[in-house]
C-alpha positions in Angstrom: 272.3 -102.2 35.6 268.6 -102.2 35.9 266.8 -103.2 39.1 262.6 -103.1 39.4 260.8 -102.6 42.5 257.0 -101.1 43.4 257.8 -98.5 45.1 261.3 -96.6 45.4 261.7 -94.1 48.6 264.3 -91.6 47.6 265.6 -90.5 51.6 266.1 -92.4 54.4 265.8 -90.0 57.0 262.8 -89.8 59.2 260.2 -89.1 56.6 261.9 -91.9 54.0 261.7 -94.2 57.1 258.3 -93.5 58.2 256.8 -94.3 55.1 259.1 -97.5 54.4 258.0 -98.5 57.5 253.6 -98.6 56.7 254.8 -99.8 53.0 257.0 -102.6 54.3 253.8 -104.4 55.9 251.7 -104.8 52.6 252.7 -106.7 49.4 254.4 -104.3 47.6 258.2 -104.7 46.9 260.1 -101.6 48.4 263.6 -100.3 48.2 264.6 -97.3 49.6 267.6 -95.4 48.4 269.5 -92.2 50.5 272.8 -90.3 49.5 274.1 -90.0 53.3 276.9 -92.9 54.0 274.8 -94.1 56.5 271.3 -94.1 58.0 271.4 -90.9 60.7 274.1 -88.6 58.4 272.4 -85.6 58.4 271.7 -85.5 61.9 275.1 -86.3 62.7 276.5 -83.4 60.8 274.7 -80.8 62.7 276.6 -78.7 66.1 277.3 -81.0 68.8 275.2 -79.1 71.3 272.0 -79.4 69.5 269.1 -81.0 70.7 264.9 -81.5 69.8 262.8 -79.1 71.4 260.5 -81.5 72.6 260.8 -84.3 75.2 261.5 -88.1 73.7 257.8 -88.9 74.5 256.8 -86.4 71.7 259.1 -87.2 68.8 258.2 -91.1 68.2 257.8 -92.5 64.7 254.9 -94.9 63.8 255.3 -98.4 65.4 258.2 -97.5 68.0 259.1 -95.6 70.5 261.8 -92.9 71.1 264.6 -94.6 73.7 265.6 -93.9 77.2 264.6 -91.5 79.3 261.3 -90.3 78.0 261.1 -86.5 79.2 264.7 -86.5 78.3 265.6 -83.4 75.4 267.4 -86.0 73.0 270.7 -84.7 70.9 271.3 -84.6 67.8 273.6 -88.1 68.0 270.4 -89.8 69.9 268.0 -88.9 66.5 270.5 -90.7 64.5 271.0 -93.7 66.4 267.2 -93.9 66.8 267.0 -93.7 63.2 269.3 -96.0 62.8 267.9 -99.2 65.3 263.8 -98.0 63.5 265.5 -99.3 60.2 267.0 -102.2 61.8 264.1 -103.1 63.6 261.5 -103.1 60.8 264.1 -104.7 58.8 264.1 -101.9 56.1 265.4 -102.5 52.7 267.9 -99.2 53.2 270.8 -98.8 51.1 272.8 -96.0 51.1 275.4 -93.5 49.4 273.3 -93.9 46.0 272.0 -90.4 45.5 269.8 -90.2 43.0 270.6 -87.9 40.1 267.7 -88.1 37.5 264.1 -89.0 37.9 262.0 -89.7 35.1 259.1 -91.1 33.6 257.9 -93.7 31.0 254.6 -93.3 29.6 252.7 -96.2 28.0 249.5 -97.3 30.7 250.2 -96.2 33.9 253.4 -94.0 34.2 256.6 -95.9 35.3 259.2 -94.2 36.5 263.1 -94.0 36.3 265.5 -93.2 39.3 269.3 -93.2 38.1 272.1 -93.3 40.5 275.6 -94.3 39.7 275.4 -96.9 36.5 272.5 -98.4 37.5 268.6 -97.5 36.9 266.3 -98.0 39.2 262.2 -98.6 37.9 259.3 -98.4 40.0 255.5 -98.1 39.8 255.5 -95.2 42.4 257.9 -92.9 43.8 258.3 -91.4 47.4 261.0 -88.1 47.2 261.7 -87.6 51.0 264.7 -86.3 51.0 263.8 -83.6 53.5 263.7 -80.1 54.3 267.5 -79.6 54.4 269.6 -78.7 50.9 272.8 -76.9 49.7 273.4 -74.6 52.4 272.4 -70.9 51.0 275.3 -68.2 51.9 274.5 -64.6 50.4 276.7 -63.7 47.5 278.2 -60.7 49.8 280.0 -63.4 51.3 282.5 -62.9 48.4 283.7 -60.0 49.4 284.3 -60.6 52.9 288.2 -60.3 54.2 289.6 -63.3 53.5 291.2 -63.1 56.9 287.8 -63.3 58.7 287.4 -67.2 59.2 283.6 -67.4 57.4 281.4 -71.1 58.0 277.9 -72.0 57.4 275.3 -73.2 60.1 275.6 -77.0 58.2 279.3 -76.7 59.1 279.4 -75.1 62.6 280.1 -78.1 65.2 281.1 -76.0 68.3 282.9 -72.7 69.7 286.6 -74.7 69.4 286.7 -74.5 65.3 286.5 -70.9 65.0 288.8 -68.5 65.6 289.1 -66.1 69.1 287.8 -62.9 68.8 284.2 -61.6 68.1 281.7 -63.4 66.0 279.2 -62.5 64.0 275.8 -64.5 63.5 273.4 -64.0 60.4 270.3 -65.3 60.3 267.8 -64.7 63.3 266.0 -67.9 63.2 266.2 -71.2 65.6 269.4 -72.2 64.3 271.2 -68.3 64.3 269.7 -68.1 68.1 270.9 -71.0 69.0 274.3 -70.7 67.3 274.7 -67.2 68.6 273.7 -68.2 72.9 276.4 -70.9 72.5 279.0 -68.9 71.3 278.5 -65.5 73.8 279.3 -68.1 76.6 282.9 -67.1 76.0 283.0 -64.6 73.4 281.6 -61.1 72.1 278.7 -61.9 69.2 276.3 -59.9 67.4 273.4 -61.8 65.8 271.9 -60.2 62.5 268.4 -60.9 61.2 265.0 -60.0 61.0 262.6 -60.6 64.4 260.8 -63.8 63.6 259.0 -63.7 66.7 258.4 -66.8 68.9 255.9 -69.7 68.3 252.9 -68.4 70.7 252.5 -72.2 71.8 254.3 -74.7 73.8 255.2 -77.5 70.8 253.7 -80.8 72.3 251.0 -79.4 74.4 247.3 -79.2 73.4 247.7 -75.6 72.1 249.6 -76.8 69.6 248.2 -80.1 69.0 245.4 -78.2 68.8 247.4 -75.8 66.1 248.9 -78.8 64.4 245.4 -80.5 63.4 243.3 -77.5 62.6 245.7 -75.2 60.8 246.9 -77.1 58.3 246.7 -76.5 53.7 243.1 -77.5 54.0 242.6 -75.1 55.6 242.2 -70.9 55.1 244.8 -70.2 58.1 247.3 -73.0 57.8 247.9 -71.9 54.0 248.3 -68.0 54.9 250.5 -69.3 57.5 252.4 -71.6 55.4 252.8 -68.7 53.1 254.4 -66.2 55.4 256.5 -68.5 56.6 257.9 -69.6 53.3 261.2 -68.8 52.5 261.9 -67.1 56.3 263.1 -68.0 59.4 260.5 -70.0 61.5 259.4 -68.5 64.6 262.0 -69.1 67.7 260.5 -72.4 69.9 263.1 -72.5 72.8 264.8 -68.9 73.2 263.0 -65.4 72.8 264.6 -61.7 72.3 264.1 -61.4 76.1 266.9 -64.5 76.3 269.3 -63.5 73.6 270.1 -60.3 75.2 270.0 -61.8 78.6 272.6 -63.9 76.9 274.6 -61.0 75.8 274.1 -61.6 72.6 273.9 -57.9 70.7 271.4 -57.7 68.1 271.5 -56.1 64.1 270.0 -55.7 61.8 270.2 -57.5 58.2 273.4 -57.1 56.8 273.1 -55.9 53.9 276.5 -54.5 52.1 280.4 -55.4 53.1 282.8 -51.9 53.1 286.0 -52.6 53.4 286.1 -56.2 53.6 283.7 -56.0 56.4 279.8 -56.5 56.6 277.4 -53.6 57.0 274.1 -54.0 59.2 271.7 -50.9 59.4 274.6 -48.8 58.4 276.9 -50.2 61.0 280.2 -51.4 60.3 280.6 -54.8 61.6 284.5 -56.8 62.2 284.4 -59.9 63.6 286.9 -62.4 63.6 284.3 -65.4 62.2 281.1 -65.0 60.8 278.5 -68.0 60.8 276.1 -67.8 58.0 272.9 -69.4 59.6 271.0 -68.2 56.1 269.1 -71.4 55.5 269.2 -73.9 52.7 267.8 -73.8 49.2 266.5 -77.1 47.9 267.5 -78.1 44.6 264.6 -80.7 42.9 265.9 -79.9 39.1 266.9 -83.7 39.1 263.2 -84.3 39.2 263.0 -84.0 35.6 259.3 -83.5 35.2 256.9 -80.7 34.7 255.8 -80.7 38.2 257.7 -78.2 39.9 256.0 -74.9 41.1 257.2 -70.8 41.1 259.2 -71.8 44.3 261.4 -74.7 43.1 259.3 -77.4 44.5 257.7 -80.5 43.4 253.5 -78.7 43.5 251.1 -81.0 45.5 248.4 -81.5 47.9 249.2 -83.3 51.1 252.3 -84.8 49.6 250.4 -85.8 46.5 252.3 -84.3 43.4 249.5 -82.9 41.0 249.2 -83.9 37.3 252.0 -86.9 38.2 250.5 -90.4 39.1 252.2 -92.0 41.7 254.7 -89.3 42.5 254.8 -87.7 45.9 256.7 -86.0 48.3 257.0 -86.4 52.0 258.6 -84.3 54.4 258.8 -80.9 53.6 258.0 -77.9 56.0 254.2 -77.5 56.0 253.5 -80.5 53.6 250.4 -80.6 55.4 250.4 -79.0 59.1 253.2 -77.5 61.1 254.8 -80.1 61.7 255.3 -82.1 58.8 258.7 -81.6 58.8 259.3 -83.0 62.6 259.3 -85.7 64.0 256.6 -85.9 65.5 254.8 -84.8 62.6 255.9 -88.2 60.4 253.1 -90.9 61.3 250.2 -88.5 60.0 251.6 -87.5 56.7 253.5 -90.8 56.5 250.0 -92.9 56.6 248.3 -90.7 54.3 251.2 -91.4 51.4 251.3 -95.2 52.4 247.6 -95.9 52.2 247.5 -93.4 49.0 250.2 -95.6 47.3 248.8 -98.5 48.1 245.4 -97.6 47.3 246.9 -97.0 43.6 248.5 -100.0 43.5 245.8 -102.1 44.1 243.1 -100.4 41.8 245.9 -100.3 38.8 247.0 -103.9 38.7 250.4 -103.5 37.7 252.6 -107.0 37.6 254.1 -106.2 33.9 257.8 -107.2 34.3 260.5 -105.5 33.0 262.0 -105.9 29.4 265.8 -106.5 29.6 266.5 -103.3 27.7 265.2 -101.0 31.2 261.9 -99.9 30.2 258.5 -101.3 31.4 
């Protein structure tokens, strides 16, 4: 089956919905597809006690305030509910359960993009890839050498302490997720947290220093580019917690897990014998389904402010430091989404594309 639209947005998280809200108010035809079974699914699958770092009033998406107590810290299900309500309020054309398996381009005049999902070809003049900052859970190879008696779970599958067997827990990865999971587990059991110190964000999220940081430390400034390079592939600085908070909570700190001895992890030369391990070791973003020569050495599309270099009409949105520190956060969506939407509309109007597709599916 062949279907056509002016703009295809791949991903219906906060990034895809935000740019969709801007585009839905134009003359362009729009389609938004998402691999998940329902809007907000990525948020609902996070651990039960997860809350945002900032109050609801700082997390409005463009055109709609975050509902409820504006000074409260929303939980992950509140965010999922908000995204669903957002899509309904703006009547966004979202189709769930539609993972895109391939994205290619046809030449001959303006580029035409072909996204394959199931037995359908979705043709679009322009495509926004808004699949978000996460991907496939990253688990170190040495996990395969751990004694099978030790329960192992990635942070993406962790829900609450009752999920794990009784006994001590080793949390591997000392970024925000690992630190918060470790503190939760430490209320009821012995916990080790292994990994290098990632530091603490020196400014309060949503405060004036943060707003200045987010405005002036961007991909267009030397400091911004340096910060982005420094945090690439590493745990982000702690936001809500500090190393002192971890100590007060009873979390025992260890260096990185570097090997396995007799089925047990070894961190900095110390053998650890946990009943369970939580791997808070991040994700691997996989853009190999984009079958175009646009990926850089890190495997992400090469872009400036989300406009992919060398591929007119292709964009990315919602990635960490797409333009600023907040580019992957709810509070950072409006500026980036507006920029991409304006670029899409400008290109569409200047090209004057209105050529219908042929019955065979090509442009």
